[in-house]
N, C-alpha and C positions, 0 to 999 in steps of 0.2 A: 684284457687286450685279446687274447685268442677267441677267448668264447664272443665278444663285438665283430669280428672278422668272419667266425662262422656264420652269423646271422647274413651279415651283408651277403657270405656266397650261399646260402641258402635260400635268401630272398628273391637274392639273381638266378636262381636255378627254378626257383618256384617259377615267377615272371615267363621265363621261356618255355617251359612246360606249359601255364594256362594257357599261351600264344597259341603252342601246337595244335594242345586239346582244341582251343576254340576254335582252326583251322581246320579241323577234322571235323567236327559238328557243322561247321557252314557246308563242306563238303555233303555230309548225309542230308542236311537241308534243302542246295541247292538239288541235289536225286532227287527227293520226293515231293517237294513244289512240282518239279518239272512232271512227276510221272502223274501225278495229281493234276493238272491241268492239260494232262496231255489225256488222260482218262474221261474227263468229263469232256473236253472237244470231240472226242470219240464219240460220248453218249448223245453229246448236241446232235452229230454229226447221223446218226444214228435214226434219230428221231424224225429227221427235217431231210436227208437224204441231201446231203452233204458232201460228201466224203472229202478229201480231208483237208477242207476247207478254216474249222472250229478247230480239228485234231491239230494241225500245225501252227494255226495263227495261234492257237494257248498254251502250246508247247512252248515258245518261241516267248509269246507271252509272259507267263511264269518264270523257264530259264534269266529273260533281262530282268524282272520284277524283283530275284532274289540272288544274283548275282549284282545289283543296282545296291541292294541292302547290303550285301558282303561289304563292298564299297565305302559304302556310306558307314557303316560302323566300324571301320579301321580309318576311315578318315578323322571320324571324333574323339576314335581309343589315338590316333596318330597326334592330333589337339592338345590332349592331356597330359599326354608323357611330356 
């Protein structure tokens, strides 16, 4: 009996930590995607001479897409539980 309670506690602990790790990984992904889109916009702006148009536009797009994907993942995970 004691062993089953211990396994249940370990599963609960594992789920808690896996959620924390997933959230920290998503934070990293949001920053990386935003910076990649920012740099791509900067590169396009230097090519066409349209400073901050594409840079800010693509940065905003990358930010919204990555945060939107995070919410989608959380919504899917929430419906499974």
